[in-house]
C-alpha positions as CSV (number, residue, x, y, z in Angstrom):
1,M,113.2,101.2,120.2
2,L,113.7,103.2,123.1
3,L,116.6,101.8,124.5
4,G,118.3,101.9,121.2
5,L,116.9,105.5,120.9
6,H,118.7,106.3,124.7
7,K,122.0,106.5,123.2
8,F,120.9,109.2,120.6
9,K,118.0,110.8,123.0
10,S,118.3,110.8,126.7
11,M,114.3,109.2,127.3
12,E,114.7,110.4,131.2
13,K,113.9,113.7,129.6
14,Y,110.5,113.0,127.6
15,Q,106.8,113.6,128.9
16,Y,105.0,109.9,127.8
17,V,101.4,110.9,127.4
18,G,99.2,108.0,126.8
19,F,96.2,105.8,127.9
20,G,97.1,104.0,131.4
21,S,93.6,103.6,132.0
22,Y,94.0,102.1,135.5
23,M,96.8,98.7,134.8
24,F,99.4,101.3,133.5
25,D,101.5,98.3,131.7
26,D,103.4,100.9,130.0
27,F,103.9,103.2,132.4
28,K,105.5,101.1,134.6
29,I,107.8,99.7,132.1
30,L,108.9,103.1,130.6
31,H,109.6,104.3,134.3
32,N,112.1,101.6,135.1
33,N,113.3,101.3,132.2
34,L,114.1,104.2,130.9
35,G,113.6,106.5,133.9
36,M,110.9,108.8,132.6
37,A,109.6,111.0,135.5
38,D,107.1,113.0,133.5
39,M,103.9,111.1,132.8
40,I,100.3,111.9,131.8
41,S,97.4,109.4,131.4
42,L,94.3,110.7,129.7
43,E,91.0,109.1,131.1
44,S,87.9,110.5,129.4
45,D,85.5,108.3,131.7
46,A,85.0,110.1,134.8
47,D,84.9,106.5,136.9
48,V,87.7,104.7,135.3
49,C,89.8,108.0,136.3
50,K,88.6,107.9,140.0
51,R,90.0,104.3,139.6
52,A,93.1,105.1,137.6
53,E,93.6,108.1,140.6
54,F,93.6,104.9,142.9
55,N,95.4,102.5,141.0
56,K,98.3,105.3,139.3
57,P,101.9,103.3,140.7
58,Y,104.1,106.4,140.5
59,Q,103.2,109.8,142.5
60,C,105.1,111.4,138.8
61,I,101.8,110.3,136.8
62,T,99.2,113.0,136.5
63,V,95.7,111.3,135.8
64,L,93.4,113.8,133.5
65,H,90.0,114.1,133.2
66,T,89.6,114.5,129.7
67,K,89.6,113.2,126.0
68,S,92.4,113.3,124.2
69,S,91.1,115.7,121.6
70,D,90.4,117.8,123.4
71,Y,94.1,117.3,125.7
72,I,95.7,117.1,122.1
73,A,94.2,120.5,120.6
74,Q,95.1,122.7,123.5
75,V,98.6,121.0,124.6
76,F,101.4,123.2,124.2
77,L,104.7,121.1,123.8
78,E,108.0,122.6,126.0
79,Q,109.9,119.5,126.5
80,P,110.9,116.2,124.2
81,C,107.5,113.9,124.2
82,I,106.2,111.1,123.2
83,F,102.9,110.3,122.8
84,W,100.6,107.3,122.6
85,L,97.2,107.3,120.9
86,D,96.0,103.9,121.6
87,Y,93.1,103.4,119.8
88,T,90.7,101.1,119.6
89,A,86.9,102.1,118.4
90,P,86.9,102.3,114.5
91,R,83.7,104.5,114.5
92,D,86.0,107.6,115.5
93,F,88.5,107.1,113.0
94,G,87.7,111.1,111.3
95,E,88.9,112.1,115.5
96,Q,91.6,109.7,115.6
97,F,93.2,110.9,112.5
98,S,92.5,114.4,113.3
99,D,94.3,114.0,116.6
100,F,96.9,112.2,114.9
101,C,97.6,115.2,112.7
102,T,97.1,118.2,115.0
103,I,99.9,116.4,117.6
104,I,102.2,116.1,114.7
105,S,102.1,119.2,113.6
106,K,102.8,120.9,117.4
107,M,105.8,118.1,117.5
108,N,109.1,119.1,117.4
109,S,112.9,117.4,116.3
110,G,113.4,114.2,118.3
111,D,109.0,114.0,118.9
112,I,107.8,110.3,119.1
113,I,104.3,109.3,118.2
114,R,102.7,105.6,118.2
115,I,99.4,105.2,117.2
116,T,97.6,102.1,117.0
117,L,94.1,101.7,115.1
118,N,91.6,99.0,115.0
119,A,92.0,97.0,111.7
120,E,90.1,94.3,111.6
121,P,87.8,95.5,108.3
122,S,84.2,93.7,109.7
123,S,84.7,95.8,112.6
124,L,83.6,98.8,109.7
125,L,80.1,97.6,109.3
126,G,79.2,95.6,112.7
127,R,78.2,92.1,112.9
128,Q,74.5,92.4,111.9
129,I,75.3,94.1,108.6
130,E,78.5,91.8,107.9
131,R,76.3,89.0,108.2
132,E,73.6,90.3,105.5
133,T,75.5,91.9,103.1
134,P,75.8,89.6,100.0
135,L,79.9,88.7,99.1
136,E,79.8,90.7,96.1
137,D,79.1,93.8,98.2
138,L,80.9,93.7,101.4
139,Y,83.9,95.3,100.2
140,K,82.6,97.8,98.3
141,K,79.9,99.0,101.6
142,R,83.2,98.5,103.8
143,Y,85.2,100.9,101.5
144,K,82.7,103.5,102.1
145,V,82.3,103.6,105.8
146,L,85.7,103.6,105.3
147,R,85.7,107.3,102.8
148,D,82.9,108.7,105.0
149,R,84.7,108.4,107.7
150,I,88.3,109.6,106.4
151,E,88.2,110.7,102.8
152,P,90.6,113.6,103.0
153,Y,93.6,110.8,104.3
154,I,92.7,107.5,101.6
155,P,95.3,107.9,99.1
156,S,94.2,106.5,95.1
157,D,95.7,102.8,96.0
158,V,93.3,102.1,98.6
159,N,90.1,101.1,97.3
160,E,87.6,98.1,97.7
161,N,90.3,95.6,97.1
162,C,92.1,96.5,100.1
163,M,89.3,95.7,102.5
164,T,90.2,92.3,103.4
165,S,91.6,91.4,106.5
166,K,94.9,90.6,104.8
167,K,95.3,93.8,103.1
168,Y,93.9,96.2,105.1
169,P,96.1,97.0,107.5
170,L,98.2,98.0,105.0
171,A,95.5,100.2,103.5
172,L,95.3,102.3,107.2
173,L,99.2,102.4,107.1
174,R,98.8,104.3,103.4
175,C,96.1,106.6,105.1
176,L,98.3,107.3,108.1
177,M,101.2,108.1,105.7
178,T,99.4,110.2,103.4
179,A,97.8,112.0,106.5
180,A,101.6,113.1,108.1
181,M,102.4,113.8,104.6
182,Q,99.6,116.2,103.7
183,T,100.4,117.8,107.6
184,L,104.5,118.1,107.9
185,P,105.2,117.5,103.4
186,P,108.6,116.3,102.8
187,Y,111.9,118.6,102.3
188,P,112.0,120.6,101.1
189,L,108.6,122.0,101.4
190,Q,108.5,121.3,105.6
191,T,111.8,122.0,108.0
192,K,110.2,118.7,109.7
193,E,109.5,115.9,108.7
194,L,107.5,112.4,110.3
195,F,110.1,109.5,110.0
196,P,108.5,106.6,110.5
197,L,110.2,103.7,112.4
198,F,108.5,100.4,112.3
199,S,105.2,99.3,112.2
200,S,103.2,96.1,113.4
201,V,100.2,93.8,112.8
202,Y,98.8,92.0,115.4
203,A,95.5,90.2,117.3
204,D,94.8,91.7,120.4
205,G,90.8,90.3,120.4
206,Q,90.7,92.1,117.4
207,Q,93.2,92.4,114.4
208,M,95.0,95.9,114.9
209,V,97.4,97.5,113.4
210,T,99.8,100.0,115.0
211,L,102.9,102.9,113.6
212,T,105.9,104.4,115.6
213,A,107.5,107.1,113.7
214,I,109.7,110.3,114.9
215,V,109.8,114.1,114.0
216,V,112.8,114.8,112.4
217,N,114.8,117.9,111.5
218,G,117.4,117.3,109.1
219,N,119.3,114.5,107.1
220,D,121.8,114.0,109.5
221,I,119.3,113.0,112.4
222,R,117.7,111.0,110.6
223,Q,120.8,109.0,110.0
224,N,122.0,109.3,113.2
225,I,118.5,107.3,114.4
226,Q,119.3,104.9,111.4
227,E,122.9,104.2,113.1
228,C,121.6,103.8,117.0
229,L,118.9,101.8,115.4
230,L,119.9,99.9,112.6
231,Q,121.8,97.8,114.7
232,H,118.9,97.2,117.4
233,E,116.2,95.1,116.2
234,N,115.9,93.6,112.9
235,Y,112.2,94.6,112.8
236,I,112.4,98.5,112.8
237,N,112.7,98.9,109.2
238,F,112.2,102.9,108.8
239,K,109.1,102.0,106.4
240,W,105.3,103.4,106.1
241,D,103.4,99.9,104.8
242,E,106.0,96.6,105.7
243,P,104.4,95.8,108.8
244,C,106.4,93.0,111.2
245,P,103.7,90.6,111.8
246,I,102.7,89.2,115.2
247,N,101.1,86.4,115.2
248,V,103.0,83.9,118.9
249,P,101.1,81.0,120.0
250,S,100.0,80.6,123.8
251,L,102.2,78.5,125.2
252,T,102.0,76.5,128.6
253,P,105.5,77.5,131.2
254,K,106.7,73.7,130.3
255,E,106.5,74.6,126.6
256,I,108.4,78.0,126.7
257,I,111.2,76.4,128.4
258,Y,111.8,73.2,126.3
259,I,111.6,75.6,123.1
260,N,114.1,78.1,124.3
261,N,116.5,75.1,124.8
262,F,116.5,75.5,120.8
263,L,116.8,79.6,120.6
264,P,118.3,81.7,119.4
265,I,118.6,79.8,116.1
266,K,120.3,80.9,113.1
267,N,119.1,78.4,110.2
268,S,116.5,76.5,110.2
269,T,113.7,75.8,112.3
270,D,112.8,72.1,111.2
271,E,114.0,70.8,114.7
272,I,111.5,72.7,116.5
273,K,108.7,71.6,114.7
274,R,109.5,68.6,114.8
275,N,109.8,68.6,118.6
276,F,106.9,70.5,119.0
277,D,104.3,69.3,115.8
278,F,101.7,69.6,118.4
279,I,102.0,73.2,118.5
280,F,103.5,74.1,115.2
281,Q,102.4,73.0,112.0
282,G,102.5,74.3,108.3
283,E,105.3,75.8,106.3
284,A,107.0,78.3,108.5
285,E,106.2,81.7,106.9
286,A,107.0,85.3,108.0
287,G,103.9,85.9,110.7
288,D,103.3,82.4,111.4
289,P,103.6,81.3,115.3
290,L,106.7,79.7,115.0
291,S,108.2,82.6,113.5
292,S,106.7,85.1,115.7
293,Y,107.8,83.3,118.4
294,V,111.5,83.0,117.2
295,N,111.7,86.5,116.4
296,Y,110.3,87.8,119.7
297,Y,110.7,85.2,122.3
298,K,112.4,87.3,124.5
299,Y,109.3,90.0,125.2
300,Y,107.0,87.0,125.5
301,P,104.9,87.7,128.2
302,N,105.2,86.3,131.4
303,F,101.5,85.2,133.2
304,H,101.4,83.7,136.7
305,H,98.4,82.1,138.6
306,V,97.9,83.8,142.3
307,N,95.8,83.7,145.0
308,F,95.0,85.4,147.3
């Protein structure tokens, strides 16, 4: 997506703010591929902060020992910026939504926000309460916890029926949309608005949902962005609550090589399924492992076993 926007905005002039921890994978990619050389990693844990300072791969990365909320509260955005609020703890939803609203209120046209939230509904109650709660009360309890944490951002169409694994990520996206609309109302009430680019649902230990959006201040800018990105990737749909499902399977290097011999594929995936029925079973549909792999095989991570 950023490569597509590079035609519209010079990405090397952006400042990137994220949570690099001590691995900095996203920082490396952005520096190597887009030339970003002003990067800030936020780390609240003192020991992890020291480890991050030791492991940071480039001098252009500044590691700050601070909570994201404290940084967002005091930051003044003087240059184009990209924020990735990569959250994992659902117990902090209230603070996370507040951070989201605060930072987009400070952003200028062309600034980009990406937010990741835990979208596993069972994480709202915890394992023990989940086990002890009868099914007829489970969704009500989940919804009550969500409401207690982010009630101002819950729209009327999000209710206890949305507390299933399939519907819950969509509910969170609706809540993010409501938060954005409250902070930056659409034209003509506000001179700028948050324009969604794409969202996705994936599993990383637990189910996660992520939204990526850009601040715009006019229809012309929105149209330019759409022209840059529409032809770039099919998952960029400019919609709030139609996420692309990512469910790529775990494959061996040999399987990857042989499956990729059939790609890219324009029509049916039946041939892949016939040859690899020991990997792909059932009907192909949106979000199933075969469809996900066909859509994202170019980005499939490469893992190597190395003995030091």
